[in-house]
C-alpha positions as CSV (number, residue, x, y, z in Angstrom):
1,M,-0.2,11.8,17.4
2,K,-2.2,12.4,13.5
3,T,-1.4,13.8,10.5
4,R,-2.5,12.9,7.0
5,I,0.8,11.1,6.9
6,T,0.0,8.5,9.9
7,E,-3.8,7.6,8.2
8,L,-2.0,7.3,5.0
9,F,0.2,4.8,5.6
10,G,-1.3,2.9,8.6
11,I,0.9,4.5,11.5
12,K,1.5,5.6,14.9
13,Y,3.6,8.7,13.3
14,P,4.2,11.1,11.3
15,I,8.0,9.7,11.5
16,L,9.8,7.5,8.4
17,L,13.6,6.4,8.0
18,S,14.9,7.6,5.2
19,G,16.0,4.8,2.4
20,M,20.3,5.5,3.3
21,S,22.0,2.9,0.9
22,W,24.5,0.1,3.3
23,I,22.5,1.4,6.1
24,S,18.2,1.4,5.5
25,I,18.5,-2.3,5.8
26,P,15.9,-4.6,7.4
27,K,17.0,-4.4,10.8
28,I,16.9,-1.3,11.6
29,V,14.0,-0.7,8.9
30,A,11.5,-2.4,11.5
31,A,12.6,-0.9,14.2
32,V,11.4,2.4,12.8
33,S,8.2,0.7,11.9
34,N,7.6,-1.3,15.0
35,A,7.9,1.7,17.1
36,G,5.7,3.7,15.7
37,G,6.8,5.8,12.2
38,L,7.8,4.0,8.7
39,G,10.8,2.6,8.5
40,I,12.3,2.5,4.1
41,L,14.6,-0.1,3.3
42,A,17.2,1.5,0.4
43,T,17.3,-1.6,-2.7
44,G,20.0,0.9,-4.5
45,P,23.2,-1.5,-3.4
46,L,20.9,-4.4,-3.6
47,E,20.1,-6.8,-6.8
48,I,16.8,-7.7,-7.5
49,E,17.2,-11.1,-5.5
50,Q,18.6,-9.5,-2.7
51,T,15.8,-7.1,-2.5
52,R,13.5,-9.3,-2.9
53,K,15.0,-11.4,0.1
54,E,15.5,-8.4,2.1
55,I,12.1,-7.4,1.6
56,R,11.0,-10.7,3.1
57,E,13.0,-10.3,5.9
58,I,11.2,-7.2,6.6
59,R,7.8,-8.9,7.0
60,E,9.9,-11.5,9.1
61,L,11.2,-9.1,11.9
62,T,7.4,-6.3,11.6
63,N,4.0,-6.8,10.8
64,K,3.7,-3.2,10.6
65,P,3.3,-0.8,7.9
66,F,7.0,-0.3,5.9
67,G,8.1,1.1,2.8
68,A,10.8,0.7,0.2
69,N,13.1,3.1,-2.1
70,V,14.3,2.7,-5.7
71,N,16.9,5.9,-7.5
72,L,15.2,5.6,-10.7
73,L,19.1,7.5,-12.1
74,R,20.9,3.7,-11.6
75,P,21.5,1.1,-13.2
76,R,18.5,-2.2,-12.9
77,A,16.2,0.7,-11.0
78,A,13.2,-0.4,-13.1
79,Q,14.2,-4.2,-12.5
80,N,14.2,-3.4,-9.2
81,A,11.3,-1.5,-8.6
82,T,8.7,-4.5,-10.5
83,T,10.6,-6.3,-7.3
84,L,8.7,-3.9,-5.2
85,L,5.7,-4.1,-7.0
86,E,5.6,-8.5,-7.2
87,E,6.0,-8.1,-3.9
88,K,3.5,-6.4,-3.0
89,V,5.1,-4.2,-0.5
90,P,3.1,-0.9,1.1
91,V,4.5,1.9,0.6
92,I,7.2,1.9,-2.2
93,N,9.0,5.4,-2.5
94,F,11.2,6.5,-6.0
95,S,13.9,9.4,-6.6
96,L,15.4,10.8,-9.8
97,G,13.1,9.7,-12.3
98,K,9.4,9.7,-13.5
99,G,8.0,6.9,-11.8
100,D,4.2,6.5,-13.7
101,W,4.6,3.4,-14.3
102,I,5.7,2.7,-10.2
103,V,2.1,4.6,-8.8
104,K,-0.1,2.8,-11.8
105,R,1.0,-1.2,-10.3
106,A,1.1,0.1,-6.7
107,H,-2.3,1.2,-6.6
108,E,-3.6,-2.0,-8.5
109,Y,-2.7,-3.8,-5.0
110,G,-3.9,-1.0,-2.7
111,G,0.1,0.1,-2.6
112,K,1.3,3.6,-1.8
113,V,3.7,5.9,-3.6
114,I,5.7,8.8,-2.1
115,A,8.3,10.9,-4.4
116,T,10.9,12.7,-3.3
117,V,11.3,15.8,-4.9
118,V,13.9,19.2,-4.4
119,N,12.1,21.8,-6.4
120,Q,7.9,23.2,-7.0
121,R,8.1,21.2,-10.2
122,H,9.1,17.8,-9.4
123,A,6.7,18.0,-6.7
124,K,3.6,18.9,-9.5
125,R,3.8,16.3,-12.0
126,A,4.5,13.8,-9.6
127,Q,0.7,15.2,-8.4
128,D,-0.1,15.4,-11.6
129,Y,0.5,11.6,-12.1
130,G,-1.1,10.3,-9.1
131,T,2.1,9.9,-6.5
132,D,0.5,9.9,-2.7
133,A,2.4,11.9,-0.6
134,L,6.2,13.5,-1.8
135,I,9.5,14.0,-0.1
136,V,10.6,17.7,-0.2
137,T,14.1,17.7,0.2
138,G,15.6,20.6,1.5
139,H,19.5,21.8,1.2
140,E,20.0,20.9,5.0
141,A,19.7,17.3,3.9
142,A,22.8,14.2,3.4
143,A,23.0,13.4,0.0
144,H,21.2,14.9,-2.9
145,G,19.5,17.8,-0.9
146,G,17.9,20.6,-3.5
147,E,19.9,24.3,-3.6
148,V,16.8,25.5,-1.2
149,T,16.7,25.5,2.3
150,S,13.9,23.2,4.6
151,L,12.5,26.3,5.9
152,V,12.0,27.1,2.4
153,L,11.4,25.0,0.1
154,V,8.7,23.1,2.6
155,P,5.7,25.5,2.2
156,H,6.5,27.0,-0.8
157,I,5.7,22.8,-2.0
158,V,2.9,22.8,0.6
159,D,1.0,25.5,-1.2
160,S,1.8,24.1,-4.6
161,V,0.0,20.6,-3.8
162,N,-3.5,18.8,-2.5
163,I,-1.2,16.1,-1.2
164,P,0.9,15.4,2.2
165,V,4.4,16.7,2.7
166,I,7.3,15.2,4.1
167,A,10.2,18.0,4.9
168,A,13.2,16.2,5.1
169,G,16.8,16.9,5.9
170,G,17.9,19.0,8.9
171,F,15.3,16.7,11.5
172,C,16.5,15.3,14.3
173,D,14.4,16.2,17.4
174,G,11.2,17.0,18.7
175,R,11.7,20.8,18.0
176,G,12.7,20.4,14.1
177,L,9.2,17.7,14.1
178,A,7.0,20.4,15.6
179,A,9.1,23.3,13.3
180,A,7.9,21.0,10.2
181,L,4.4,20.8,11.3
182,A,3.9,24.0,11.6
183,L,5.5,25.2,7.7
184,G,2.8,22.7,7.0
185,A,4.5,19.4,6.4
186,D,3.1,16.4,7.6
187,G,5.3,15.0,8.5
188,I,9.4,13.9,8.7
189,A,12.1,11.7,7.2
190,M,15.1,11.2,9.3
191,G,18.6,9.6,7.6
192,T,21.5,11.1,9.8
193,R,19.9,10.5,12.7
194,F,18.1,7.5,12.7
195,M,21.9,6.5,11.1
196,T,23.7,7.4,14.6
197,T,21.4,4.3,16.6
198,Q,22.1,1.3,18.3
199,E,20.3,-0.9,14.7
200,S,22.2,1.1,12.7
201,P,25.0,-0.4,10.8
202,L,27.0,1.9,10.5
203,H,30.7,1.1,12.0
204,E,31.1,1.9,15.2
205,N,34.0,3.8,14.8
206,F,31.7,6.7,12.4
207,K,28.9,6.4,14.9
208,R,31.1,8.1,17.6
209,F,33.8,10.1,14.7
210,S,29.4,11.6,14.2
211,I,28.6,12.3,17.4
212,E,31.5,14.1,17.7
213,K,31.1,16.3,14.2
214,E,29.5,20.4,14.8
215,V,26.6,21.6,11.8
216,Y,29.5,22.8,10.2
217,D,31.1,19.9,9.6
218,T,29.8,18.5,5.9
219,F,30.4,20.5,2.8
220,Y,27.9,20.0,-0.8
221,S,29.7,18.8,-3.5
222,A,28.5,17.8,-6.8
223,R,32.2,16.0,-7.4
224,I,31.5,13.1,-4.7
225,D,28.9,11.1,-6.6
226,G,28.2,12.7,-10.4
227,L,25.3,14.8,-8.3
228,S,25.0,17.2,-6.1
229,T,25.3,15.7,-2.4
230,R,25.8,16.6,1.0
231,V,28.7,14.6,3.0
232,L,30.4,14.8,6.3
233,K,33.7,16.4,6.1
234,T,36.0,13.1,6.3
235,P,39.9,13.3,4.6
236,A,38.2,11.1,1.5
237,A,35.4,12.9,0.9
238,E,38.0,16.3,0.9
239,K,40.4,14.7,-1.0
240,A,37.5,13.3,-4.0
241,V,36.6,17.0,-4.9
242,K,40.0,18.6,-5.3
243,R,41.0,15.6,-7.6
244,G,37.6,15.6,-9.2
245,L,36.8,12.7,-11.6
246,N,39.3,9.6,-11.8
247,L,38.2,7.9,-14.5
248,F,40.6,5.1,-14.2
249,R,39.2,4.3,-10.1
250,A,36.0,4.2,-11.3
251,I,36.4,1.5,-14.0
252,L,38.2,-0.4,-11.2
253,N,35.4,0.4,-8.8
254,S,32.7,-0.7,-11.5
255,R,33.6,-4.0,-12.0
256,E,32.8,-4.5,-7.7
257,I,29.5,-2.8,-9.0
258,A,28.6,-5.1,-11.9
259,K,29.4,-7.6,-9.6
260,S,27.3,-7.0,-6.9
261,W,24.1,-5.8,-8.9
262,D,25.1,-9.7,-10.9
263,I,25.3,-7.6,-14.4
264,P,27.6,-8.9,-16.8
265,Y,30.1,-6.1,-17.0
266,Y,30.2,-5.9,-20.3
267,K,26.6,-5.1,-20.3
268,L,26.7,-2.6,-17.8
269,F,30.1,-0.9,-19.3
270,F,28.9,-0.8,-22.9
271,G,25.2,0.3,-21.7
272,V,27.6,3.4,-19.8
273,M,28.5,4.5,-22.8
274,G,26.6,4.7,-24.6
275,S,24.2,6.6,-22.6
276,G,26.5,10.2,-23.8
277,W,28.8,11.4,-21.9
278,E,27.1,13.5,-18.9
279,K,25.3,10.1,-17.5
280,T,28.3,8.4,-18.3
281,K,30.4,11.0,-16.2
282,N,27.8,10.6,-13.6
283,L,28.0,7.3,-13.3
284,A,31.5,7.3,-13.2
285,Y,31.6,9.3,-10.1
286,M,28.8,7.2,-8.6
287,A,31.0,3.8,-8.5
288,N,33.7,5.8,-7.1
289,A,31.3,6.8,-4.5
290,F,29.7,3.7,-4.3
291,K,33.0,2.1,-2.9
292,A,33.5,5.0,-0.6
293,F,30.3,4.7,1.0
294,Q,30.3,1.3,1.5
295,L,34.4,1.8,3.4
296,A,33.1,4.4,5.4
297,V,29.9,1.7,6.2
298,E,32.9,-0.1,6.9
299,G,34.6,2.3,9.7
300,D,37.3,3.5,7.4
301,I,37.5,6.9,9.0
302,Q,40.5,7.5,6.2
303,K,39.1,6.5,3.1
304,G,35.6,6.4,3.8
305,I,32.8,8.7,2.8
306,L,29.8,8.9,4.5
307,G,26.7,10.7,3.6
308,A,25.7,13.9,6.0
309,S,22.6,15.9,6.7
310,Q,24.0,19.3,8.6
311,A,21.8,18.4,11.3
312,I,25.0,16.0,12.6
313,G,25.9,18.3,14.1
314,L,22.5,17.8,17.3
315,I,23.3,14.3,17.4
316,K,25.3,13.7,20.6
317,D,24.0,10.1,21.5
318,I,23.6,6.8,20.5
319,P,20.1,5.5,21.7
320,K,17.4,3.0,20.3
321,V,15.4,3.7,17.4
322,S,12.4,3.9,19.6
323,E,13.7,6.0,22.1
324,I,14.4,8.3,19.6
325,I,11.2,8.2,18.3
326,E,9.2,8.5,22.2
327,R,11.7,11.0,23.2
328,M,10.8,13.1,19.2
329,V,7.2,13.1,20.1
330,A,7.2,13.5,23.6
331,E,9.1,17.0,22.9
332,A,7.6,17.9,19.8
333,K,4.0,17.9,22.3
334,E,6.0,19.9,24.6
335,V,7.0,22.7,22.0
336,G,3.4,22.7,20.6
337,K,2.3,22.9,24.5
338,K,4.5,26.0,24.7
339,M,4.1,28.4,21.0
340,A,0.2,27.8,23.0
341,V,0.9,30.1,25.7
342,I,3.5,32.3,23.7
343,M,0.5,32.7,20.7
344,D,-2.3,32.9,23.1
């Protein structure tokens, strides 16, 4: 299966692992890459030396292309991005910020850069400063999808740019892969489907809980981590939306974040406070969400909050990563054959 994405990244199949904090760790990143896709390491929760260590661990687990992501809104994001550049990560995926400097430095060593976008304006800007490809994230996606559904957003962006588009949001099987290609995308990125695999570090409690859910069992709110985000319906998620921002809890949780990122707490605190109320509020929400996301990965269904796509209702098993990818490719080819007959 060849598309512009497989050619660009030197991979067998146009299937990417989304960079999910606490879940897209070296083991699953390497599993996706070894199966012919492109695994993407999530660096959001990592301090700089841990980022470096995990990149090197991936290289011990696979000799195939891989990537790493960086959320430019988070503290220490620039330092983590610099670490990715220093380690010459083959593919860097950035989001929630301007990554022109990442593009410039990655291209110096032959690296490729993907920008994650949710609208046409950001897609065009990313293309203008040389980004190699786009992940276009629709409303169905886990975490920070856009306001427009993938069915509409993907062709809208495809028609607006010349660089390859990777569709994200609601994709979990071969039908979705075929549909994305029909919409003009060159591949797909999946988080929720890979989250419920044998290689995923997500606790078995949440894996079993997830495959019991239906397509209606998520909701989209700005009261989880400060940005509009889609999560699985859990007791903690529903409480968080009703309660709104808990500043006292955010202060307690931010201490733990500062420790995990190896940042002196006073620097984090005053840096955030000096950034203005809106950003402070967003980061306070994020501090609370970080703790809840960690609890979900550890298996606490009552207190944990888990990002999940609406596609969760289509997922009914917990296979190996390689089984998912081979199954999806076979399904997509069958869909293509059926469509050829119908359209003949």
